[in-house]
DSSP file (Angstrom, degrees, kcal/mol; ACC not computed):
  #  RESIDUE AA STRUCTURE BP1 BP2  ACC     N-H-->O    O-->H-N    N-H-->O    O-->H-N    TCO  KAPPA ALPHA  PHI   PSI    X-CA   Y-CA   Z-CA
    1    1 A M              0   0    0      0, 0.0     2,-0.3     0, 0.0     3,-0.0   0.000 360.0 360.0 360.0 163.6   -8.8   20.6   -0.4
    2    2 A S        -     0   0    0      1,-0.1    32,-0.1    35,-0.0    34,-0.1  -0.784 360.0 -74.9-114.0 160.8   -8.0   17.7    1.9
    3    3 A F        +     0   0    0     -2,-0.3     2,-0.3    32,-0.2    32,-0.2  -0.268  63.1 176.6 -50.8 124.3   -5.4   15.0    1.8
    4    4 A A  E     -A   34   0A   0     30,-1.9    30,-1.9   142,-0.1     2,-0.4  -0.992  22.7-162.9-143.5 145.5   -6.6   12.5   -0.9
    5    5 A L  E     +A   33   0A   0     -2,-0.3     2,-0.3   142,-0.3    28,-0.2  -0.971  19.1 160.7-125.3 139.3   -5.4    9.3   -2.5
    6    6 A Q  E     -A   32   0A   0     26,-2.5    26,-2.7    -2,-0.4   142,-0.1  -0.975  29.9-132.9-150.4 165.3   -6.6    7.8   -5.8
    7    7 A S  B >   -C   10   0B   0      3,-0.6     3,-0.8    -2,-0.3    24,-0.2  -0.989   7.1-151.0-120.8 129.2   -5.6    5.4   -8.5
    8    8 A P  T 3  S+     0   0    0      0, 0.0    23,-0.1     0, 0.0    -1,-0.1   0.650  97.3  65.3 -65.7 -13.3   -6.0    6.2  -12.2
    9    9 A A  T 3  S+     0   0    0     21,-0.6    22,-0.1     1,-0.3    -3,-0.0   0.730 116.0   6.2 -83.9 -23.4   -6.4    2.4  -12.6
   10   10 A F  B <  S-C    7   0B   0     -3,-0.8    -3,-0.6     6,-0.1    -1,-0.3  -0.960  75.7-113.5-159.4 140.0   -9.7    2.0  -10.7
   11   11 A P    >   -     0   0    0      0, 0.0     3,-2.3     0, 0.0    -5,-0.0  -0.399  53.1 -81.5 -71.5 152.7  -12.2    4.4   -9.1
   12   12 A D  T 3  S+     0   0    0      1,-0.3   138,-0.2    -2,-0.1     3,-0.1  -0.292 118.0  13.6 -53.7 130.0  -12.6    4.3   -5.3
   13   13 A G  T 3  S+     0   0    0    136,-3.8    -1,-0.3     1,-0.3   137,-0.2   0.446 108.1 108.3  83.8   0.5  -14.9    1.4   -4.3
   14   14 A R  E <  S-d  150   0C   0     -3,-2.3   137,-2.3   135,-0.5    -1,-0.3  -0.502  77.4 -67.6-108.6 176.4  -14.8   -0.2   -7.7
   15   15 A S  E     -d  151   0C   0    135,-0.2   137,-0.2    -2,-0.2    -1,-0.1  -0.346  40.8-130.1 -69.2 136.8  -13.2   -3.4   -9.1
   16   16 A I        -     0   0    0    135,-3.4    -6,-0.1    -2,-0.1    -1,-0.1  -0.749  33.9-110.4 -82.8 126.8   -9.4   -3.6   -9.4
   17   17 A P    >   -     0   0    0      0, 0.0     3,-2.1     0, 0.0     4,-0.2  -0.255  23.9-114.9 -59.5 146.8   -8.3   -4.8  -12.9
   18   18 A R  G >  S+     0   0    0      1,-0.3     3,-2.2     2,-0.2     7,-0.6   0.772 109.8  74.6 -54.2 -30.7   -6.9   -8.3  -13.1
   19   19 A R  G 3  S+     0   0    0      1,-0.3     8,-1.6     5,-0.2    -1,-0.3   0.813  98.4  47.3 -52.8 -30.9   -3.5   -6.9  -14.2
   20   20 A Y  G <  S+     0   0    0     -3,-2.1    -1,-0.3     6,-0.2    -2,-0.2   0.406  93.1 100.6 -95.1   1.5   -3.0   -5.8  -10.6
   21   21 A A  S X >S-     0   0    0     -3,-2.2     5,-2.1    78,-0.2     3,-1.2  -0.497  82.9-116.3 -85.1 157.6   -4.0   -9.2   -9.1
   22   22 A R  T 3 5S+     0   0    0     78,-2.3    79,-0.1     1,-0.3    -1,-0.1   0.868 117.7  42.2 -62.8 -37.9   -1.5  -11.7   -7.9
   23   23 A D  T 3 5S+     0   0    0     77,-0.6    -1,-0.3     2,-0.0    78,-0.1   0.334 116.4  55.2 -94.1   9.0   -2.5  -14.3  -10.5
   24   24 A G  T < 5S-     0   0    0     -3,-1.2    -5,-0.2    -6,-0.2    -4,-0.1   0.349 133.2 -44.6 -99.5-122.1   -2.8  -11.6  -13.2
   25   25 A G  T   5 -     0   0    0     -7,-0.6    -5,-0.2    -6,-0.2    -6,-0.1   0.651  64.1-140.4 -84.9 -15.7    0.2   -9.4  -13.9
   26   26 A N      < +     0   0    0     -5,-2.1     2,-0.4    -8,-0.5    -6,-0.2   0.865  49.5 150.9  52.8  40.3    0.9   -8.8  -10.1
   27   27 A V        -     0   0    0     -8,-1.6    -1,-0.2    -6,-0.2    -2,-0.1  -0.842  50.7-116.9-101.2 134.0    1.8   -5.3  -11.0
   28   28 A S        -     0   0    0     -2,-0.4    47,-2.9    -3,-0.1    48,-0.2  -0.497  34.5-117.5 -69.8 138.9    1.2   -2.5   -8.5
   29   29 A P        -     0   0    0      0, 0.0    47,-0.2     0, 0.0     2,-0.2  -0.371  31.0 -97.9 -74.2 155.5   -1.4    0.0   -9.6
   30   30 A P        -     0   0    0      0, 0.0   -21,-0.6     0, 0.0     2,-0.4  -0.494  43.4-167.9 -69.2 143.2   -0.5    3.6  -10.2
   31   31 A L  E     - B   0  72A   0     41,-2.6    41,-2.5   -24,-0.2     2,-0.3  -0.993   8.7-175.1-134.7 141.1   -1.4    5.9   -7.2
   32   32 A V  E     -AB   6  71A   0    -26,-2.7   -26,-2.5    -2,-0.4     2,-0.3  -0.980   3.6-174.5-134.6 148.7   -1.5    9.6   -6.9
   33   33 A W  E     -A    5   0A   0     37,-2.4     2,-0.3    -2,-0.3   -28,-0.2  -0.940   1.4-170.1-140.9 163.8   -2.1   11.9   -3.9
   34   34 A Q  E     +A    4   0A   0    -30,-1.9   -30,-1.9    -2,-0.3    -2,-0.0  -0.969  55.7  30.6-149.5 161.6   -2.6   15.6   -3.2
   35   35 A D        +     0   0    0     -2,-0.3   -32,-0.2   -32,-0.2    -1,-0.1   0.850  63.3 177.7  58.3  44.6   -2.8   18.1   -0.4
   36   36 A A        -     0   0    0      1,-0.1    -1,-0.2   -34,-0.1   109,-0.0  -0.438  42.9 -87.4 -69.0 151.2   -0.6   16.4    2.2
   37   37 A P    >   -     0   0    0      0, 0.0     3,-1.9     0, 0.0    -1,-0.1  -0.289  34.0-120.9 -59.3 145.5   -0.1   18.4    5.4
   38   38 A E  T 3  S+     0   0    0      1,-0.3    -2,-0.1    -3,-0.1    -3,-0.0   0.806 110.4  60.1 -58.7 -31.4    2.7   20.9    5.3
   39   39 A E  T 3  S+     0   0    0     78,-0.0    -1,-0.3     2,-0.0     2,-0.1   0.423  75.5 127.2 -81.1   3.5    4.5   19.2    8.3
   40   40 A T    <   +     0   0    0     -3,-1.9    79,-0.2     1,-0.2     3,-0.1  -0.399  29.9 174.6 -63.3 131.0    4.7   15.9    6.4
   41   41 A K        -     0   0    0     77,-3.2    26,-0.7     1,-0.4     2,-0.3   0.563  66.0  -5.8-112.5 -17.3    8.3   14.5    6.4
   42   42 A S  E     -FE  66 118C   0     76,-1.2    76,-2.8    24,-0.2    -1,-0.4  -0.975  62.7-127.4-165.0 167.2    7.6   11.2    4.8
   43   43 A F  E     -FE  65 117C   0     22,-1.8    22,-2.2    -2,-0.3     2,-0.4  -0.890  10.1-163.5-121.3 154.4    4.9    8.9    3.5
   44   44 A L  E     - E   0 116C   0     72,-1.8    72,-3.3    -2,-0.3     2,-0.5  -0.997   6.5-162.0-133.1 134.1    4.0    5.3    4.1
   45   45 A L  E     -FE  62 115C   0     17,-2.9    17,-2.5    -2,-0.4     2,-0.4  -0.977  10.0-179.6-118.2 129.5    1.7    3.3    1.9
   46   46 A V  E     -FE  61 114C   0     68,-2.4    68,-3.0    -2,-0.5     2,-0.5  -0.987  10.8-161.9-128.8 140.6    0.1    0.0    3.1
   47   47 A V  E     +FE  60 113C   0     13,-2.7    12,-2.8    -2,-0.4    13,-1.4  -0.983  21.7 163.9-122.3 122.4   -2.3   -2.3    1.2
   48   48 A D  E     -FE  58 112C   0     64,-1.9    64,-2.7    -2,-0.5    10,-0.2  -0.948  34.4-139.3-140.5 162.2   -4.4   -4.7    3.2
   49   49 A D  E >   -F   57   0C   0      8,-2.7     8,-2.0    -2,-0.3     3,-1.1  -0.925  13.0-177.7-120.1 100.7   -7.4   -7.0    2.8
   50   50 A P  T 3  S+     0   0    0      0, 0.0     6,-0.1     0, 0.0    -1,-0.1   0.573  79.9  67.3 -76.2  -6.3   -9.6   -7.0    6.0
   51   51 A D  T 3   +     0   0    0     59,-0.4     5,-0.1     6,-0.1    60,-0.1   0.427  69.4 126.1 -91.7   0.7  -12.0   -9.6    4.3
   52   52 A A  S X  S-     0   0    0     -3,-1.1     3,-2.0     3,-0.2    57,-0.0  -0.292  70.8-120.3 -60.7 143.0   -9.4  -12.4    4.4
   53   53 A P  T 3  S+     0   0    0      0, 0.0    -1,-0.1     0, 0.0     3,-0.1   0.806 112.5  45.5 -55.9 -32.3  -10.6  -15.6    6.1
   54   54 A S  T 3  S-     0   0    0      1,-0.4     2,-0.2     0, 0.0    -2,-0.1   0.326 125.1 -91.5 -95.2   8.6   -7.9  -15.5    8.7
   55   55 A G  S <  S-     0   0    0     -3,-2.0    -1,-0.4    -5,-0.1    -3,-0.2  -0.651  83.9  -0.7 110.3-171.5   -8.2  -11.7    9.5
   56   56 A V        -     0   0    0     -2,-0.2     2,-0.5    -6,-0.1    -8,-0.0  -0.274  64.8-159.5 -57.5 128.6   -6.5   -8.7    8.0
   57   57 A F  E     -F   49   0C   0     -8,-2.0    -8,-2.7    35,-0.0     2,-0.5  -0.959   8.0-142.2-115.1 125.6   -4.0   -9.8    5.3
   58   58 A H  E     +F   48   0C   0     -2,-0.5    33,-2.5   -10,-0.2    34,-0.3  -0.776  21.7 174.7 -94.3 121.3   -1.2   -7.3    4.4
   59   59 A H  E     -     0   0C   0    -12,-2.8    39,-1.1    -2,-0.5     2,-0.3   0.721  62.7  -5.1 -96.9 -26.8   -0.2   -7.3    0.7
   60   60 A W  E     -F   47   0C   0    -13,-1.4   -13,-2.7    37,-0.2     2,-0.3  -0.965  47.7-173.5-167.9 145.7    2.3   -4.4    0.5
   61   61 A L  E     -F   46   0C   0     27,-0.3    27,-2.1    -2,-0.3     2,-0.4  -0.922   4.5-177.3-148.0 125.7    4.0   -1.7    2.5
   62   62 A V  E     +FG  45  87C   0    -17,-2.5   -17,-2.9    -2,-0.3     2,-0.3  -0.974  17.6 177.4-117.7 134.2    6.3    1.0    1.2
   63   63 A Y  E     + G   0  86C   0     23,-2.2    23,-0.6    -2,-0.4   -19,-0.2  -0.863  48.2  40.3-138.4 170.5    7.8    3.4    3.7
   64   64 A D  E    S+     0   0C   0    -21,-0.3     2,-0.3    -2,-0.3   -20,-0.2   0.822  70.3 168.8  59.6  34.5   10.2    6.4    4.1
   65   65 A M  E     -F   43   0C   0    -22,-2.2   -22,-1.8    -3,-0.2    -1,-0.2  -0.593  44.9 -94.1 -76.8 139.4    8.9    7.9    0.8
   66   66 A D  E >   -F   42   0C   0     -2,-0.3     3,-1.8   -24,-0.2   -24,-0.2  -0.214  24.4-131.9 -55.3 135.1   10.0   11.4    0.2
   67   67 A A  T 3  S+     0   0    0    -26,-0.7   -25,-0.1     1,-0.3    -1,-0.1   0.671 105.9  61.9 -65.2 -17.2    7.6   14.1    1.5
   68   68 A R  T 3  S+     0   0    0    -27,-0.1    -1,-0.3     2,-0.0     2,-0.1   0.582  84.3 101.9 -83.8  -9.1    7.9   15.9   -1.9
   69   69 A S    <   +     0   0    0     -3,-1.8     3,-0.1     1,-0.1    -4,-0.0  -0.387  42.6 178.0 -75.4 153.6    6.5   12.8   -3.8
   70   70 A D        +     0   0    0      1,-0.2   -37,-2.4    -2,-0.1     2,-0.3   0.154  61.2  28.3-138.2  17.0    2.9   12.8   -4.9
   71   71 A R  E     -B   32   0A   0    -39,-0.2     2,-0.4     2,-0.0   -39,-0.2  -0.988  52.7-141.2-167.9 159.4    2.7    9.5   -6.7
   72   72 A L  E     -B   31   0A   0    -41,-2.5   -41,-2.6    -2,-0.3     3,-0.1  -0.997  36.2-129.9-123.9 126.6    3.8    5.9   -7.1
   73   73 A A    >   -     0   0    0     -2,-0.4     3,-0.9   -43,-0.2   -45,-0.1  -0.277  35.7 -82.3 -71.1 158.8    4.0    4.8  -10.7
   74   74 A E  T 3  S+     0   0    0      1,-0.3    -1,-0.1     2,-0.1   -47,-0.0  -0.349 119.7  17.7 -56.4 142.0    2.5    1.6  -12.0
   75   75 A D  T >  S+     0   0    0    -47,-2.9     3,-2.0     1,-0.1    -1,-0.3   0.882  79.1 168.8  59.4  41.7    4.7   -1.4  -11.3
   76   76 A A  T <   +     0   0    0     -3,-0.9    -2,-0.1     1,-0.3    -1,-0.1   0.714  68.7  56.9 -59.4 -23.3    6.6    0.7   -8.7
   77   77 A T  T >  S+     0   0    0      2,-0.1     3,-1.4     4,-0.0    -1,-0.3   0.536  76.2 116.9 -89.6  -4.6    8.4   -2.4   -7.4
   78   78 A A  T <  S-     0   0    0     -3,-2.0   -51,-0.0     1,-0.3    18,-0.0  -0.462  90.3  -2.3 -64.7 125.8   10.0   -3.4  -10.7
   79   79 A G  T 3  S+     0   0    0     -2,-0.3     3,-0.3     1,-0.1    -1,-0.3   0.756  92.5 122.9  70.0  26.9   13.7   -3.2  -10.5
   80   80 A V    X > +     0   0    0     -3,-1.4     3,-2.2     1,-0.2     5,-0.5   0.118  26.2 116.5-107.0  23.2   14.0   -1.9   -7.0
   81   81 A A  T 3 5 +     0   0    0      1,-0.3    -1,-0.2     2,-0.1    -3,-0.0   0.719  65.2  73.3 -60.8 -18.7   16.2   -4.7   -5.6
   82   82 A N  T 3 5S-     0   0    0     -3,-0.3    -1,-0.3     1,-0.1    -2,-0.1   0.497 115.9-110.1 -76.3  -1.7   18.8   -2.1   -5.0
   83   83 A G  T < 5S+     0   0    0     -3,-2.2    -2,-0.1     2,-0.2    -3,-0.1   0.581  77.9 133.0  89.3   9.5   16.8   -0.7   -2.1
   84   84 A S  T   5S+     0   0    0      1,-0.2     2,-0.5    -4,-0.2    -3,-0.1   0.723  75.8  44.9 -67.7 -18.8   15.7    2.6   -3.7
   85   85 A L  S   <S-     0   0    0     -5,-0.5     2,-0.4    -8,-0.1    -1,-0.2  -0.969  88.8-138.6-125.3 113.0   12.1    1.8   -2.5
   86   86 A R  E     +G   63   0C   0    -23,-0.6   -23,-2.2    -2,-0.5     2,-0.4  -0.592  29.6 177.8 -78.5 124.4   11.9    0.6    1.1
   87   87 A Q  E     -G   62   0C   0     -2,-0.4    41,-0.4   -25,-0.2   -25,-0.2  -0.946  21.9-132.8-129.8 146.7    9.4   -2.2    1.5
   88   88 A A        -     0   0    0    -27,-2.1     2,-0.6    -2,-0.4   -27,-0.3  -0.461  36.4 -94.2 -88.2 165.7    8.3   -4.4    4.3
   89   89 A V  B     -i  130   0D   0     40,-2.1    42,-1.3     6,-0.2     6,-0.3  -0.734  48.2-146.2 -78.6 121.2    7.9   -8.2    4.3
   90   90 A N    >   -     0   0    0      4,-3.5     3,-1.9    -2,-0.6   -31,-0.2  -0.173  30.1 -90.7 -84.2-179.2    4.2   -8.8    3.4
   91   91 A D  T 3  S+     0   0    0    -33,-2.5   -32,-0.1     1,-0.3    -1,-0.1   0.574 126.0  61.5 -74.4  -7.2    2.0  -11.7    4.6
   92   92 A F  T 3  S-     0   0    0    -34,-0.3    -1,-0.3     2,-0.2     3,-0.1   0.552 120.8-110.2 -83.9 -10.5    3.1  -13.8    1.6
   93   93 A G  S <  S+     0   0    0     -3,-1.9     2,-0.3     1,-0.3    -2,-0.1   0.593  79.8 121.6  90.8  13.8    6.6  -13.5    3.0
   94   94 A N        -     0   0    0      2,-0.1    -4,-3.5    -6,-0.0     2,-0.9  -0.802  64.0-137.7-112.2 151.1    7.8  -11.3    0.1
   95   95 A R  S    S+     0   0    0     -2,-0.3     2,-0.3    -6,-0.3    -6,-0.2  -0.633  80.5  64.8-102.2  72.0    9.3   -7.8    0.1
   96   96 A Q  S    S-     0   0    0     -2,-0.9     2,-0.4    -8,-0.3    -6,-0.2  -0.954  96.7 -64.3-169.1 175.2    7.3   -6.6   -2.8
   97   97 A Y        -     0   0    0     -2,-0.3     2,-0.4   -37,-0.1   -37,-0.2  -0.679  43.7-177.1 -74.4 129.7    3.8   -5.8   -4.0
   98   98 A D        -     0   0    0    -39,-1.1   -76,-0.1    -2,-0.4     3,-0.1  -0.969  19.5-143.9-127.8 115.3    1.6   -8.9   -4.1
   99   99 A G        -     0   0    0     -2,-0.4   -78,-0.2     1,-0.2   -71,-0.1   0.120  37.8 -47.4 -73.5-175.7   -1.8   -8.1   -5.5
  100  100 A P        +     0   0    0      0, 0.0   -78,-2.3     0, 0.0   -77,-0.6  -0.186  52.7 162.0 -54.5 139.3   -5.3   -9.4   -4.6
  101  101 A Q        +     0   0    0    -80,-0.2     3,-0.1   -79,-0.1    52,-0.0  -0.314  11.7 173.7-155.3  62.5   -5.7  -13.2   -4.4
  102  102 A P        -     0   0    0      0, 0.0     3,-0.1     0, 0.0     5,-0.1  -0.352  43.0 -91.3 -71.9 156.2   -8.9  -14.0   -2.5
  103  103 A P    >   -     0   0    0      0, 0.0     3,-1.7     0, 0.0    51,-0.4  -0.364  49.7 -96.9 -64.1 145.6  -10.1  -17.6   -2.2
  104  104 A R  T 3  S+     0   0    0      1,-0.3    51,-0.1     2,-0.1    49,-0.0  -0.379 110.1  19.2 -60.6 138.1  -12.4  -18.7   -4.9
  105  105 A G  T 3  S+     0   0    0     49,-0.5    -1,-0.3    -3,-0.1    50,-0.0   0.496  91.9 110.8  80.9   3.3  -16.1  -18.6   -3.9
  106  106 A D  S <  S-     0   0    0     -3,-1.7    -2,-0.1     1,-0.3    -1,-0.1   0.423  76.7-127.9 -90.8   1.3  -15.3  -16.1   -1.1
  107  107 A G        -     0   0    0     47,-0.2    47,-0.4    -4,-0.1    -1,-0.3  -0.172  52.4 -25.7  78.0-178.7  -17.1  -13.2   -2.7
  108  108 A P        -     0   0    0      0, 0.0     2,-0.3     0, 0.0    45,-0.2  -0.442  59.7-152.8 -71.7 139.0  -15.5   -9.8   -3.3
  109  109 A H  E     - H   0 152C   0     43,-2.8    43,-1.9    -2,-0.2     2,-0.5  -0.811  12.3-129.4-106.2 152.7  -12.8   -8.6   -1.0
  110  110 A H  E     - H   0 151C   0     -2,-0.3     2,-0.7    41,-0.2   -59,-0.4  -0.908  15.9-157.7-106.5 123.0  -12.0   -5.0   -0.3
  111  111 A Y  E     - H   0 150C   0     39,-3.9    39,-2.3    -2,-0.5     2,-0.6  -0.896   7.7-153.5-106.5 114.9   -8.4   -3.9   -0.7
  112  112 A H  E     -EH  48 149C   0    -64,-2.7   -64,-1.9    -2,-0.7     2,-0.8  -0.790   6.5-165.1 -94.2 118.6   -7.5   -0.8    1.3
  113  113 A F  E     -EH  47 148C   0     35,-2.9    35,-1.9    -2,-0.6     2,-0.5  -0.904  18.8-173.7-100.2 104.4   -4.7    1.4   -0.1
  114  114 A R  E     -EH  46 147C   0    -68,-3.0   -68,-2.4    -2,-0.8     2,-0.5  -0.883  13.0-161.6-109.9 129.9   -3.9    3.6    2.9
  115  115 A L  E     -EH  45 146C   0     31,-2.9    31,-2.1    -2,-0.5     2,-0.4  -0.944   9.0-161.4-110.9 123.0   -1.4    6.5    2.6
  116  116 A L  E     -EH  44 145C   0    -72,-3.3   -72,-1.8    -2,-0.5     2,-0.5  -0.884  10.4-146.8-107.1 132.6    0.0    7.8    5.9
  117  117 A A  E     -EH  43 144C   0     27,-2.8    26,-3.1    -2,-0.4    27,-1.0  -0.870  26.5-164.3 -93.2 126.2    1.6   11.2    6.3
  118  118 A L  E     -EH  42 142C   0    -76,-2.8   -77,-3.2    -2,-0.5   -76,-1.2  -0.777  28.4-135.2-117.5 157.7    4.4   11.0    9.0
  119  119 A D  S    S+     0   0    0     22,-2.0     2,-0.3    -2,-0.3    23,-0.1   0.204  85.2  67.6 -95.9  14.9    6.3   13.5   11.0
  120  120 A V  S    S-     0   0    0     21,-0.2   -79,-0.2   -78,-0.1    -2,-0.2  -0.965  71.4-139.6-131.5 150.3    9.7   11.8   10.5
  121  121 A E  S    S+     0   0    0     -2,-0.3     2,-0.4     1,-0.2   -78,-0.1   0.853  91.6  21.6 -74.9 -34.7   11.9   11.3    7.4
  122  122 A R  S    S-     0   0    0    -80,-0.1     2,-0.3   -59,-0.0    -1,-0.2  -0.997  75.4-130.3-137.7 138.1   12.8    7.7    8.3
  123  123 A L        -     0   0    0     -2,-0.4     2,-1.7    -3,-0.1    15,-0.1  -0.639  25.5-122.3 -83.1 144.4   11.3    5.2   10.5
  124  124 A N        +     0   0    0     -2,-0.3    -1,-0.1    13,-0.1    -2,-0.0  -0.608  65.8 126.6 -88.4  78.4   13.5    3.5   13.0
  125  125 A V        -     0   0    0     -2,-1.7     2,-0.1     4,-0.0     3,-0.1  -0.971  61.1-106.9-133.8 148.5   12.9   -0.1   11.9
  126  126 A P    >   -     0   0    0      0, 0.0     3,-1.5     0, 0.0     2,-0.1  -0.409  44.8 -92.7 -73.3 151.7   15.4   -2.9   10.9
  127  127 A D  T 3  S+     0   0    0      1,-0.3   -39,-0.1    -2,-0.1   -41,-0.0  -0.400 115.5  29.4 -58.7 135.7   15.7   -3.9    7.3
  128  128 A G  T 3  S+     0   0    0    -41,-0.4    -1,-0.3     1,-0.2   -40,-0.1   0.600  85.4 158.6  86.5  11.8   13.4   -6.8    6.6
  129  129 A A    <   -     0   0    0     -3,-1.5   -40,-2.1     1,-0.1    -1,-0.2  -0.311  41.7-111.6 -66.9 152.6   10.8   -5.7    9.2
  130  130 A S  B  >  -i   89   0D   0    -42,-0.2     4,-2.2     1,-0.1     5,-0.2  -0.330  25.0-108.7 -78.4 165.7    7.3   -7.0    8.9
  131  131 A I  H  > S+     0   0    0    -42,-1.3     4,-2.8     1,-0.2     5,-0.2   0.910 120.0  53.5 -61.1 -42.7    4.4   -4.8    8.0
  132  132 A R  H  > S+     0   0    0      1,-0.2     4,-1.9     2,-0.2    -1,-0.2   0.903 108.9  48.9 -61.1 -41.2    3.0   -5.2   11.6
  133  133 A E  H  > S+     0   0    0      2,-0.2     4,-1.8     1,-0.2    -1,-0.2   0.913 113.4  46.3 -64.2 -43.0    6.4   -4.0   13.1
  134  134 A I  H  X S+     0   0    0     -4,-2.2     4,-2.8     1,-0.2    -2,-0.2   0.900 110.5  52.4 -68.7 -40.3    6.6   -1.0   10.7
  135  135 A M  H  X S+     0   0    0     -4,-2.8     4,-1.8     2,-0.2    -1,-0.2   0.877 107.0  53.8 -63.8 -36.2    2.9    0.0   11.4
  136  136 A R  H  X S+     0   0    0     -4,-1.9     4,-0.6    -5,-0.2    -1,-0.2   0.934 112.7  43.4 -61.1 -45.6    3.6   -0.1   15.2
  137  137 A E  H >< S+     0   0    0     -4,-1.8     3,-0.9     1,-0.2    -2,-0.2   0.906 113.4  51.6 -66.2 -41.7    6.5    2.3   14.7
  138  138 A A  H >< S+     0   0    0     -4,-2.8     3,-2.2     1,-0.2     4,-0.4   0.800  93.1  74.2 -66.9 -29.0    4.6    4.5   12.3
  139  139 A S  H >< S+     0   0    0     -4,-1.8     3,-0.7     1,-0.3    -1,-0.2   0.814  93.9  52.0 -58.5 -31.6    1.6    4.9   14.6
  140  140 A S  T << S+     0   0    0     -3,-0.9    -1,-0.3    -4,-0.6    -2,-0.2   0.512 113.3  45.4 -82.9  -2.5    3.6    7.2   16.9
  141  141 A H  T <  S+     0   0    0     -3,-2.2   -22,-2.0    -4,-0.2     2,-0.3   0.274  81.1 131.3-119.1   8.2    4.5    9.4   14.0
  142  142 A L  E <   + H   0 118C   0     -3,-0.7   -24,-0.2    -4,-0.4     3,-0.1  -0.458  23.9 170.4 -71.9 127.9    1.2    9.7   12.2
  143  143 A I  E     -     0   0C   0    -26,-3.1     2,-0.3     1,-0.5    -1,-0.2   0.827  68.4 -42.4 -93.8 -54.1   -0.1   13.1   11.2
  144  144 A T  E     - H   0 117C   0    -27,-1.0   -27,-2.8  -107,-0.1    -1,-0.5  -0.960  54.5-144.6-163.3 172.1   -3.0   12.0    9.1
  145  145 A E  E     - H   0 116C   0     -2,-0.3     2,-0.3   -29,-0.2   -29,-0.2  -0.972   6.2-167.7-145.9 161.8   -4.0    9.3    6.6
  146  146 A T  E     - H   0 115C   0    -31,-2.1   -31,-2.9    -2,-0.3     2,-0.3  -0.932  12.1-166.0-141.1 162.8   -6.2    8.9    3.5
  147  147 A E  E     - H   0 114C   0     -2,-0.3     2,-0.3   -33,-0.2  -142,-0.3  -0.989  17.6-158.2-150.5 159.7   -7.3    5.8    1.6
  148  148 A T  E     - H   0 113C   0    -35,-1.9   -35,-2.9    -2,-0.3     2,-0.4  -0.977  21.4-147.4-132.3 148.9   -8.8    4.5   -1.6
  149  149 A V  E     - H   0 112C   0     -2,-0.3  -136,-3.8   -37,-0.2  -135,-0.5  -0.947  12.7-175.1-123.2 135.4  -10.5    1.1   -1.7
  150  150 A G  E     -dH  14 111C   0    -39,-2.3   -39,-3.9    -2,-0.4     2,-0.3  -0.917  15.2-140.4-121.8 154.3  -10.7   -1.4   -4.6
  151  151 A T  E     +dH  15 110C   0   -137,-2.3  -135,-3.4    -2,-0.3     2,-0.3  -0.802  17.5 179.3-112.1 156.4  -12.5   -4.7   -4.8
  152  152 A F  E     - H   0 109C   0    -43,-1.9   -43,-2.8    -2,-0.3     2,-0.4  -0.959   7.2-169.3-155.5 138.5  -11.5   -8.0   -6.3
  153  153 A E        -     0   0    0     -2,-0.3     2,-0.1   -45,-0.2   -49,-0.1  -0.996  30.3-114.1-130.1 134.8  -13.2  -11.3   -6.5
  154  154 A A              0   0    0    -47,-0.4   -49,-0.5   -51,-0.4   -47,-0.2  -0.436 360.0 360.0 -66.0 135.7  -11.6  -14.6   -7.7
  155  155 A A              0   0    0     -2,-0.1    -1,-0.1   -51,-0.1   -51,-0.0   0.475 360.0 360.0 -78.2 360.0  -13.1  -15.8  -11.0
């Protein structure tokens, strides 16, 4: 098998339930993965919307996840203010998951949940780094990546 990511909450390419939208419950969806390369030392998960009117909009980034992990539970950011889950500052200016929130009338947006397998246990980035800064650092440590995509349209 090959490195794969999926969400039990929505099939790849299908609609993301409102519970996971910013104006719904703003709860991160459950994610599971399998068959990461043996040389993986950590994972990074990034969620972005390339359909945003101003260009790619970054909703969430979690990094330095243990290479032995194979999932993120639903609402993974609940109660993690103690730093147990390292998160970047997203394009809303928050260090948390912020779900889909496309403009009304803009049609469906595609939300890419990308999981990167990295060759280092920890990225050398300052606390509070932006998603763009962390992705720049991660690019030199990338082994491979996988993704699942969900869609969402404002009602």
